[in-house]
N, C-alpha and C positions, 0 to 999 in steps of 0.2 A: 435577532440572533447576533451576538457580539463576540463571545468567547467560547472556544471549544477545546476539549482535550482530545488530541489525536494520537492514535496508537498504531504501530505497525511492527509485526514480527515476521514478515515474509522473507526476510534475509537475516539481518541482525535484529537487535532490539532497539526500538526508537519510540520515544514519547515526546510530545511537544504541546505547549499551550499556545494556541494561535488566536490572535485578537484582530478583529476588524475595526478600523478607525471610524469615527463618526463622520468624517468628511466624505462627500460624494466622490466616488472613484478611488477612494483610499485603498492601498494594497494591504492585504492581511499581513500582520507582523508576528513573528515568533517572539514571545516574551518569556519563555522558559522551556528548556529542553534537556533531554538526556539521551545519548546515542552511543551504541556500540555496534561495530561491524562484525563482532563475533557471531558466527552462524549457529552457535550452540548456547546453552545455559539461558534460554529464554525464560524458563520458569524461575530460575534464581534471580534474574535481573529485572523482571517486569515490575515487581512491587517497588524496588529501589528507584527504578526509572520514573514511575508515576509520582512518587513522593518528591523526587528531586526536581522534576519539571514544575510541579505546583509550588514548591518552595522557592525556586528561582523566580517564578512569576509573582510571588507574594500573594497567592490566591488560595482559597479553599474551594472545595467542591461546590459550595453554595453559590459561588460567584460565576460558575460556568453555565452555559446555555445548552450544551449538547456534548456528546461523545461521538467521535468519528473513528472508525477502524479500517485499516487496510485489509481487503479481502484476498490479497495475493494476486496472482498465483504464487505458491510457495510450498515448501516441504510440509508434510502433514503435521508433525509434532510442533514445530515452531509456530506455524500459522494458527493452530488450535489454541496455543497459550495466549496469543494476543487477543483473539476474538473472545475467548472466555473471560479474560481480564476486563475487556471493554464491556461485556455484558454485565459482569458483577458490579463494576464501578457505576455504570449507568443505572442499574436497578437500585443500588444502595443510595445513590444521590438523586434518584427519581428524575433522571435526565433522558431525553430522547436519544436514540442511538442510530447512527447512519453508517453506511458502508461505501467505500470507493475502491476501485481496482488499483492496486499498488503500481502496476506498470504505467497507468495513466498519470500518476503523480510524478513519475520519472520524466515523462514527456513534458509535463508542465514545467519541471525544473529546467529542462533543456530550452524550452521556449523563453522562460524568464532569464536564462543565461544569455539570450540573444541569438539562439540558433534560428537561422532562416534556411529554407530549402528551395532548390530549383523546382520549377513547376512539376517536373516528372520524377523528382526524387522522393524517397520515403525515409523516415526515421525508423530504424530498427532498435527497439528496446529489448534487451535480452539479459536475464539474470540466471544465476547458477541454479540448475535443477538437480545437480548431482547425476550420477550414472552416465556421465559424459553427455548430458542433455542440458538444454536451456529452456526457461519459460520465456515466451516472446510475444510481441505484438508490433504492428507497424502503424505509423502515423504520417499524415500528410497535410498539406494546406497551411495557410497562415496560422491557424489556431492549433495545428498539430492534432487534428481529430483522429481517433483510432479507426483504422480501416480493417486490417486482418488481425485475428487473434482475440483473446489470448490463447496460446497453445503451448505444448511441450514437445520438443523434438531434438534430435541430434543436430548440432550447429551446422555441420557440413551438409547434411541432407536439407536442412532448412534453407541455407544459402543457395543450394542448387535449385530449389523450387522458386525462390523469390527473385534472384538476380536477373533472370531473363525478362522480367516485367519492368526493369528500370533500375537506376542506381540507388544504392542504399547508403545511408549515413548511420554509423553506429553511435548509440547514446553513450555518453561518458559519465553521466550522473548516476548516483546510487539512490536507494530508497531512504528517505528521511521523513519523519513524522510531520515536520513543519510543512512539507509539500502535500502531505495527506490533508492537513487542515486547510491549506490554501486552495487545494482543488475542491474541497467541500464547499467553501465559501463561494467559489466561482459557480459551482453547480446550484447551490442554494439561491444565489441571486438570479440565476437563469431559470429557476423554478423546476429544476430537474434533479434535485438531491434525492438520493435513494435510501430507503429503509432496509434494503437487502443487505444482510451481513453474512450471507452464506459463503463458506470458504471455497476458494477456487483451487482445489488440490490438483485437478486435471488428470490424476491417475490414482489408482488404488493405493492405500497406505501399505507400508511394508509389514506392519503388524497385522496378523490375521488370527482369528480364534483357533485354538488347538482343537483338532478333530476329536469328537467324543469317542471314548473307548467302546469297542464292540463288546457286548455282554453275551457270553455263550450260555447255553443251557436250554 
């Protein structure tokens, strides 16, 4: 496993080609990417993003070894677009498809940025869930392993529940597909890569079927 196409639409629209070097212990590198923080227009952007990332990397689908998609948590519509695009691309290119939790990729980015925690502290990763809520998870230890979450909750309520257990450090990184890819390689090399691509909506979608009209008679 050397090159993957990573896709995440849990927040904005992000696509990257991530490559693992041949040297032992080499850090996976992003060789092509397209990213937008816009939390809308996922459907309009995803095709452009995939094409741009591949073009920047100078690769075609035949040179990839797998597709990796962020499972969220995220809003229903945006997350669905990214997962559907990953499924279609993987099927069309006959590539295996893997899933990772998007919040875990943010924790990885914090770790690679040099974040270290006191033994009793935890990293709180929180992203916008709208409705004055956040998607969240906590991480601790040298490797920033996930402890609690993912969940969805109002931030003030969440802090009230978490803070009594010890100090929290808020994550400052966002969701980028290159970290989705890097996280996959870390999991793959550890033998724990997951084929689960189910979406972590964590709540019911806003759109619901229209009730059937009652027929009298």
